[in-house]
Backbone as numpy.savetxt, mean C-alpha at the origin, in Angstrom:
# Nx Ny Nz CAx CAy CAz Cx Cy Cz
-6.96 8.13 9.40 -6.47 7.26 8.35 -6.09 8.07 7.10
-6.92 9.04 6.79 -6.63 9.89 5.64 -5.33 10.66 5.87
-5.14 11.13 7.11 -3.90 11.84 7.43 -2.69 10.93 7.31
-2.85 9.65 7.64 -1.76 8.69 7.49 -1.39 8.56 6.02
-2.40 8.42 5.17 -2.18 8.30 3.73 -1.46 9.53 3.19
-1.91 10.71 3.60 -1.29 11.96 3.14 0.16 12.04 3.61
0.41 11.68 4.86 1.78 11.70 5.38 2.71 10.77 4.61
2.21 9.59 4.32 3.02 8.62 3.56 3.28 9.14 2.15
2.24 9.67 1.51 2.42 10.20 0.15 3.41 11.35 0.12
3.32 12.26 1.09 4.28 13.38 1.13 5.70 12.87 1.26
5.88 11.91 2.14 7.20 11.33 2.35 7.71 10.69 1.06
6.85 9.93 0.39 7.25 9.23 -0.84 7.56 10.22 -1.96
6.76 11.27 -2.08 7.00 12.27 -3.13 8.33 12.97 -2.90
8.61 13.33 -1.65 9.87 14.01 -1.35 11.07 13.13 -1.75
11.00 11.85 -1.42 12.09 10.92 -1.75 12.19 10.75 -3.26
11.02 10.60 -3.93 11.02 10.42 -5.38 11.64 11.63 -6.09
11.34 12.84 -5.61 11.92 14.04 -6.21 13.44 14.03 -6.07
13.93 13.59 -4.93 15.37 13.49 -4.73 15.98 12.44 -5.66
15.30 11.30 -5.81 15.84 10.24 -6.67 15.87 10.66 -8.14
14.92 11.49 -8.53 14.85 11.93 -9.93 15.80 13.08 -10.25
16.28 13.78 -9.25 17.16 14.93 -9.46 18.52 14.47 -9.96
18.87 14.80 -11.21 20.16 14.34 -11.76 21.37 14.97 -11.08
21.16 16.06 -10.35 22.27 16.71 -9.65 22.57 16.07 -8.31
21.74 15.12 -7.90 21.96 14.45 -6.61 22.40 13.02 -6.86
23.39 12.62 -6.10 23.85 11.23 -6.23 23.37 10.39 -5.04
22.76 11.05 -4.06 22.29 10.35 -2.87 20.98 10.99 -2.43
20.21 10.27 -1.66 18.95 10.80 -1.14 18.72 10.21 0.24
17.83 10.90 1.00 17.59 10.46 2.37 16.86 9.13 2.39
17.01 8.43 3.50 16.36 7.14 3.71 14.86 7.36 3.89
14.07 6.46 3.37 12.63 6.51 3.54 12.29 6.32 5.02
11.54 7.25 5.62 11.22 7.10 7.05 10.22 5.96 7.28
10.35 5.28 8.41 9.38 4.26 8.79 8.09 4.94 9.24
7.04 4.13 9.39 5.77 4.68 9.87 5.97 5.45 11.17
6.75 4.87 12.08 6.93 5.51 13.39 7.83 6.73 13.33
8.44 7.02 12.18 9.29 8.20 12.04 8.54 9.38 11.42
7.31 9.14 10.93 6.53 10.24 10.36 6.09 11.16 11.49
5.99 12.47 11.21 5.52 13.38 12.27 4.17 12.93 12.82
3.98 13.03 14.14 2.78 12.51 14.79 1.50 13.08 14.21
1.50 14.34 13.83 0.31 14.95 13.27 -0.15 14.27 11.99
0.78 13.65 11.29 0.44 12.97 10.04 -0.14 11.59 10.29
-0.03 11.08 11.50 -0.54 9.75 11.78 -1.88 9.76 12.51
-2.38 10.95 12.82 -3.66 11.02 13.51 -4.77 10.60 12.56
-5.77 9.96 13.10 -6.93 9.62 12.28 -8.04 10.60 12.62
-8.92 10.80 11.68 -10.00 11.78 11.88 -11.19 11.12 12.55
-11.86 11.84 13.41 -13.09 11.32 14.01 -14.28 12.12 13.51
-14.02 13.07 12.61 -15.11 13.88 12.04 -15.83 13.10 10.97
-17.03 13.52 10.67 -17.78 12.94 9.57 -18.60 11.74 9.98
-19.48 11.37 9.11 -20.35 10.23 9.39 -19.64 8.93 9.10
-20.19 7.86 9.63 -19.61 6.54 9.37 -19.70 6.21 7.88
-20.78 6.64 7.22 -20.91 6.41 5.78 -19.81 7.11 5.02
-19.51 8.36 5.40 -18.43 9.10 4.73 -17.10 8.42 5.01
-16.86 8.01 6.27 -15.62 7.31 6.61 -15.47 6.05 5.76
-16.56 5.34 5.56 -16.55 4.12 4.76 -16.11 4.44 3.33
-16.70 5.46 2.73 -16.36 5.81 1.35 -14.91 6.28 1.23
-14.47 7.08 2.18 -13.08 7.55 2.16 -12.13 6.37 2.32
-12.44 5.48 3.25 -11.58 4.30 3.47 -11.52 3.43 2.23
-12.64 3.27 1.54 -12.64 2.43 0.34 -11.80 3.08 -0.77
-11.83 4.41 -0.87 -10.99 5.10 -1.85 -9.51 4.98 -1.47
-9.22 5.12 -0.18 -7.84 4.96 0.28 -7.35 3.55 -0.03
-8.20 2.56 0.19 -7.83 1.18 -0.09 -7.50 0.99 -1.57
-8.35 1.50 -2.44 -8.13 1.34 -3.88 -6.85 2.05 -4.33
-6.65 3.28 -3.87 -5.45 4.01 -4.29 -4.19 3.39 -3.70
-4.28 2.90 -2.47 -3.13 2.29 -1.81 -2.71 1.01 -2.54
-3.68 0.20 -2.95 -3.37 -1.01 -3.71 -2.65 -0.65 -5.01
-3.17 0.36 -5.71 -2.57 0.77 -6.99 -1.14 1.29 -6.80
-0.93 2.10 -5.79 0.40 2.66 -5.55 1.37 1.56 -5.14
0.93 0.61 -4.33 1.81 -0.50 -3.93 2.24 -1.29 -5.17
1.29 -1.60 -6.04 1.63 -2.33 -7.27 2.62 -1.55 -8.12
2.35 -0.24 -8.28 3.25 0.59 -9.08 4.67 0.61 -8.50
4.77 0.69 -7.19 6.10 0.72 -6.57 6.82 -0.62 -6.72
6.09 -1.74 -6.59 6.73 -3.04 -6.78 7.21 -3.19 -8.22
6.39 -2.79 -9.18 6.78 -2.88 -10.60 7.97 -1.96 -10.87
7.93 -0.75 -10.32 9.05 0.18 -10.50 10.33 -0.41 -9.94
10.24 -1.05 -8.80 11.44 -1.66 -8.19 12.06 -2.68 -9.14
11.24 -3.43 -9.82 11.76 -4.44 -10.75 12.51 -3.81 -11.91
12.18 -2.59 -12.26 12.78 -1.92 -13.41 14.03 -1.11 -13.07
14.26 -0.85 -11.80 15.37 0.01 -11.39 16.71 -0.71 -11.42
17.72 0.00 -11.88 19.07 -0.56 -11.93 19.86 -0.25 -10.65
19.68 0.93 -10.12 20.39 1.35 -8.92 19.83 0.58 -7.72
20.68 -0.18 -7.00 20.19 -0.98 -5.86 19.50 -0.16 -4.78
20.01 1.04 -4.50 19.41 1.88 -3.46 18.02 2.36 -3.89
17.88 2.73 -5.15 16.58 3.18 -5.67 15.61 2.00 -5.70
16.10 0.85 -6.12 15.27 -0.37 -6.15 14.74 -0.68 -4.74
15.62 -0.65 -3.75 15.24 -0.97 -2.37 14.25 0.06 -1.83
14.44 1.32 -2.16 13.53 2.36 -1.70 12.13 2.14 -2.27
12.04 1.76 -3.55 10.72 1.46 -4.13 10.07 0.26 -3.42
10.85 -0.73 -3.09 10.30 -1.88 -2.35 9.78 -1.44 -0.99
10.56 -0.61 -0.29 10.14 -0.12 1.03 8.88 0.73 0.93
8.78 1.55 -0.12 7.57 2.35 -0.33 6.37 1.43 -0.53
6.55 0.39 -1.33 5.46 -0.55 -1.57 5.04 -1.24 -0.27
6.01 -1.63 0.53 5.70 -2.29 1.79 4.96 -1.35 2.77
5.31 -0.06 2.74 4.57 0.89 3.56 3.12 0.98 3.10
2.92 0.94 1.79 1.56 0.98 1.25 0.79 -0.28 1.67
1.47 -1.42 1.68 0.83 -2.67 2.11 0.44 -2.56 3.59
1.30 -1.98 4.40 0.99 -1.79 5.82 -0.25 -0.91 5.98
-0.30 0.18 5.22 -1.47 1.05 5.27 -2.71 0.31 4.76
-2.55 -0.48 3.72 -3.66 -1.27 3.19 -4.23 -2.20 4.26
-3.36 -2.83 5.03 -3.82 -3.71 6.12 -4.59 -2.91 7.17
-4.11 -1.71 7.48 -4.80 -0.86 8.45 -6.20 -0.48 7.95
-6.28 -0.11 6.68 -7.57 0.29 6.11 -8.52 -0.90 6.07
-8.00 -2.06 5.69 -8.84 -3.27 5.64 -9.39 -3.60 7.02
-8.56 -3.48 8.05 -9.03 -3.73 9.42 -10.12 -2.74 9.81
-9.93 -1.47 9.45 -10.94 -0.46 9.74 -12.26 -0.81 9.04
-12.18 -1.21 7.77 -13.39 -1.57 7.03 -14.09 -2.78 7.64
-13.30 -3.72 8.14 -13.90 -4.89 8.82 -14.61 -4.45 10.10
-13.99 -3.53 10.84 -14.58 -3.06 12.10 -15.94 -2.40 11.87
-16.08 -1.68 10.77 -17.36 -1.01 10.51 -18.23 -1.86 9.57
-17.84 -3.12 9.41 -18.57 -4.08 8.59 -18.79 -3.59 7.16
-17.72 -3.03 6.58 -17.79 -2.50 5.23 -16.75 -3.13 4.30
-16.06 -4.15 4.77 -15.05 -4.81 3.93 -15.76 -5.60 2.85
-15.37 -5.36 1.61 -16.04 -6.02 0.49 -15.10 -7.00 -0.23
-14.10 -7.48 0.48 -13.18 -8.45 -0.11 -13.93 -9.77 -0.31
-14.07 -10.20 -1.57 -14.82 -11.45 -1.79 -14.02 -12.66 -1.32
-14.72 -13.57 -0.67 -14.10 -14.81 -0.22 -14.50 -15.92 -1.18
-13.55 -16.76 -1.54 -13.85 -17.88 -2.41 -14.60 -18.97 -1.67
-15.49 -19.61 -2.38 -16.23 -20.73 -1.78 -15.36 -21.98 -1.88
-15.65 -23.00 -1.07 -14.90 -24.26 -1.18 -14.98 -24.85 -2.60
-16.12 -24.73 -3.25 -16.25 -25.24 -4.63 -15.33 -24.50 -5.60
-15.27 -23.17 -5.46 -14.38 -22.38 -6.32 -12.92 -22.74 -6.07
-12.56 -22.92 -4.81 -11.18 -23.29 -4.47 -10.83 -24.65 -5.06
-11.75 -25.58 -4.99 -11.52 -26.92 -5.53 -11.32 -26.87 -7.03
-12.11 -26.05 -7.73 -11.97 -25.91 -9.18 -10.57 -25.40 -9.54
-10.08 -24.45 -8.78 -8.74 -23.90 -9.05 -7.67 -24.96 -8.81
-7.75 -25.67 -7.70 -6.73 -26.69 -7.42 -6.79 -27.81 -8.44
-7.98 -28.19 -8.89 -8.10 -29.21 -9.94 -7.49 -28.73 -11.25
-7.72 -27.46 -11.56 -7.21 -26.90 -12.81 -5.67 -26.93 -12.86
-5.03 -26.68 -11.74 -3.57 -26.61 -11.70 -2.90 -27.88 -11.18
-3.65 -28.90 -10.87 -3.08 -30.11 -10.28 -2.08 -30.80 -11.20
-2.27 -30.66 -12.51 -1.35 -31.29 -13.46 0.08 -30.78 -13.29
0.24 -29.58 -12.77 1.58 -29.01 -12.60 2.37 -29.78 -11.55
1.69 -30.37 -10.61 2.37 -31.13 -9.56 2.89 -32.47 -10.09
2.36 -32.90 -11.22 2.75 -34.19 -11.78 3.83 -34.05 -12.84
4.14 -32.84 -13.25 5.13 -32.63 -14.32 6.53 -32.59 -13.78
């Protein structure tokens, strides 16, 4: 999983450097997950489950932050190709986030809080007036 994250980051940095280069008017297409070199998609089996848990939780936190940054950056971009590339980068981060979340669930380490029915009801009651306007 860590190798997947590194592979995605390398790919994104390479594309970002091309987009920032004022001497270039074009840049390569962002590769899909299945286009990354196979060595970058291998997951590690070394280390303890506790270490894997901590690494996965860090990957999850950084992946969420990078996805948000890429979505916000896309909103600010004027060039349609650059805008679309930022969206695709964000979506790749979301895909990785889903993979990490599944891994955390498998090792019973997912800490995503679930709302209770009472909490959900409070939220729907709070916003119900919007349906009447």
